[in-house]
N, C-alpha and C positions, 0 to 999 in steps of 0.2 A: 240529597237532593238531586233528581233526575231532571234535565232539561227535555230527554228525550220522552221519558214518560210523562212528563205533567203535558208536554205538547199532544201526544198521543190522546191522553184522557180529554182535553178541550177541544180536540179537532176531530179525530177519528174514531175515539171509543164508541162499540155500541151500548149505550146505556137504556136500561129497559122503560118503558114507556109508562106514563101514567094513566088516569082514568079517562084522561082527554085525548089519548092517542098521541101525548108529546113527549119525548124526551123528559125524564123525571129528572127536576131540577135538585132534588134530594140526592138522588143516588149519583147524580152529576159530581155535587161536591164532595160527598163522600168518596168517590172515586180520585178524586183530584187531589184531596188529603192523602190516599195512599201513594198515589205517585209522587207524591211530595217527596215521601220515605223509601222509594223503591230505589233500585239500580239502573244503570243506561240500558240493563236488558228487562227492566220491569219485575225483577225478583227482590227478593228480601226486603220486603214492605212489612214493618210490623210496629207501627204506632198503636198506643193503647185507644181503648173506646172513649176515655175522656179527651186525650188528644182531637180525635175526630170530631168529637161534641164540642170542641171550642173551635175547631177550623168551619165546621159547617152551621153553626148555631141551632143544632138539632139536640132532641132529647135523646135517653139513652136508649131507648125503645126504639126510635125512629132509625138511628145509627145501624143498630143492630139487623134491623129488618132492611134495610137499602142492602147492606153487606151480605144477608141472605139472597136477595134479589141479584146481586151482580154474579154472586156464587153459581145460581141457577141459571143464570143466562151464559156463562162460561167466560165472562169476562175477567174474573180473577179466582184463583183457586188456592186451598192452603200449601203452605211452603213447607220444605222440608224442616222438622222440628231442630235439628241437627245445627241448622245455621242461627237457629235463634239460642241455642244451648250455649253455641261457641261465642257468643257475644254478652250475656246473661246467666251469670252462675246460679244464682238463685233461682228454683224452679218455680217457687210460689210467687213470683213477680216476673215471669215470662208471657207476654201479649201473645196473642193468636197470630201467625204471621200469614202474607199473603204473596200470591205471585200473579202480576198483572199479564194477562194476554196481549202481547202487542202486536202479534199477528191478526188481530181480528180488528177489521173496520166498519163503519155503518154503511148498512146497503140503501140510505134515503139519499146518497150525495149526488147532486147533479153534475152534468158536465162542466155548467160553469164553476160551480164550488172546485170539483177536483183541478180543473185550470189553476184557479185561486191558490189551491193548497199543493201545485207542483214547486212552487218556488221554496215551501218549508220542508216537504218531502218529497226530494228528487226520485222520479221514478215510480211515481203512486199510479198514476194512469196504467202504465205497463202491466205493474203488478197486479194490479184489479182485473186487467183483461186478462192476463195468464191464470187467474183464479178462476175467473169465468168459465175459461176454455177448460181449464182441469176439471170443474165440476160438470160440463157439460160431456164430457170424454167419458167419466166415470160413472155419467149416469145420476148423479148425486143430486144434481139441478140445485135448486137455491132451498136452504134450509125452511123450517117452520118458524124458526122464530124470526126468518130475513136477515140474518148476519151472514155475509160472507166470510169465508175463511182464508187467506191469504196464500198459505201453504197446506198440501193435504197432512190429515190427521193421522201420520205414521209416527212410530218412535224410532229414533236414529239416536245410535251411540255417538258421543263425541270421543274420539281416541286420544290418548296423551300427545300423541304425533301432531294433529292436528289436521290430520289427511284422511279422507275417507277411503273405503277400501273400494273395489270396482264392483266387485259383486258381494255387497254385504250382507250378513246374515240378517235374520229378524232382529231387530234392535229389542233392546230393554230400556230404553231412555235414561241409562246412567250417564255419568260424567267420569270419565278415565282419567282426567288432567290431575296432576297433582295440585297440592294446594287449592281445592275447588272451594274448601270453606275455610274461613279467616279463623285464626287462632283464637284459645280463650283470651281475652285481656286479663290482665292482672287487676286483680281486685283490689279495693283500698287505694288510699294516697301514701306518699312516703311518711316517713316519721315524722309524726309533728314536732316542730320545735319546742324549746324549753319557754316556757312564759316568762316575760321581762320581769327583772326584778332589779329595782332600783339602788345601783351601787352604794356602798355602805362608804361615806363620807369621814367615818372614824379611821385613824391610820392604824395598820395593825400592831399588834402589841406583840413584843417579843415572847414568844414560847418556848425557846430552846433553855430547858434549864440548866445545860452547862455552862452555858456563859452568864456571867455575873455581871451585872454594868458599873462601870467605875463610880467610884463613891465621889461627891463632890468635894469641890475642894476646902470648903468650910463649913464649918457645922449649921450655920444659918441658912444654909442651900440646900441643906437634906431634904427629902418629902416628908419625912417623919418627926421631923423636929424644928426647933427655932421659932421665928418669927413666920416660916411660909405654912411650917406644921399648926403652927396657932389660927393662921387663915384656914387652913384643909378641916380644921377641927370646929370652926365657927359657921363652916357652911352648912352642917346639918347632915342627915341621912337622906335628904331627898336627892343631893347629888352624888351618885355613884360613881367614882373615880377609883381606876386600878390603880396601881403603884407605879406602872411605867407612864401613866397619862398625869400623874400627880409631880412625877420626874421630869416631864415635859413641861408643864405648867410653871413649876418654880422658876426659872427664870425671869418670867415675866411677872409673878407674883413678887419677887424678890426687887424687880425696879421699881414696882407700885410702892413698895415698903420704902425706899429710899428716897421715893418723891414725897415721903412724909403721911404716908396713908397708915393709920393705927389697922392691925391686921382684922379687929374686928367690925369696925366701920369699912373696912375695903371689904370684909365677906358679905357685909349687909348690903352693900351697893352693888357689888356685881352678884349676888345671889340671891337678890329680893324677889325675884318673878321665876317662876318654876314651870308656870303652866305652858301646857305646849312643848315643852324639851323634848325632844327626842334623842340627841346626842349631848351630853352633858358636857362633854369635854370640849368641842365645837363651838358651844355657846360662850363657856368661860374665856376659852382662847382669844374668842371676839371682842368679850365684853372688857379683857384685860390690855386689848392693845391700845398704844398710845393714842389712837385716833378716835376710840371709843370712851377711854377712860376719863373721866374730869380732871380737873386740877386736885390737887389734896386740899380738903378744909383747912387744915393746919398750916399751909402757906398762901393761903390768898390774903392780898393785901388789905388790911382794915380799913373801911371807909370814914373819914374824917367826920366829926361831929358837925352839925350843922350850927353855923354861927347867927343865922336870922337875916343876915344881907344878902347873900348870895341865893342863887335857885337851888332848892330842895332837891329836887331830883337830879341835875347836875354838877351840883356845887360849884357854879361860875358864876363871877359878878358882871352885869350887864349883858345878862343872855339876850332879853328882849330887845337891846339897843344895835344888835348886828356886830358890835364888837367886844365878846365875850372873853375873860378874862378868867385865871384861875383865882380859885377864893384862896385868901390867905393863909388860912387853916389847915387847907389841901396842900399849899407848898409847904408848909413847916413838916405834914405828915408825911411828903415825899422827901424829907431831906434837902430840900431847896432854899 
């Protein structure tokens, strides 16, 4: 976006007239849209037709007609295709580019308007006066379209050193400066990162065949035999565990068996629900932990029989009086 080009399009651009003899608002909207994409010198504006349609709120046919009228009036001209090719690699996606002729100004500016625009465009009155004097000296007069040219229309070379010769040869309009066209931008984006994958919560198994794990101290602690092996056998085929995972679960299974759990009942308690289990080892390790595993049914204290005098739910005497005391049968069952 260039502020200079937009200011010129809004204030000084010689927009073609409409049927009523007034500057065409449609052409001016399209010209301002081009200036929004031009450089400070008005060159290199190549927005697509759809972009200009969105800016001006016009149909495609109207936008193309406005571009044709602006080109016929000399306000815009096609730009160098190499400039667009340097920015857009694919030929089928290159829009038509335009250069804005910022040297042309309106011929209907009054002295009051020129004085008001002097603050925004310093030296505007002097440039208009010089242009008028040059036109009168050359005998060209005012063009038929009513548009004054700030500078005589002659081709001038732009040498690489930036200094014009005293007596230049007839110019060709070419630019001899280096890097006059921006280099082509690299296509595409950097290599896309790999998609995120949820880390596996299962500990890595020992895959080194040279290392043999140390055998447990006693036969009952071996993963494939004893009460622990009976526990794993009662789990069923739904719980797929490797030998290394069974070895890591064996201490927790042994602790539960020592607490009074029979292997079959322990397997039925910890392996009852397999719905939605993704990592069997992690689920069994959680269920065999002391915080999750309930007390062994073999070691739960038996409830004393109800004597008929105490409260049936709490086995307490005087439960409703505010001073409850243990029942005699409960005291005898506790060994008191």
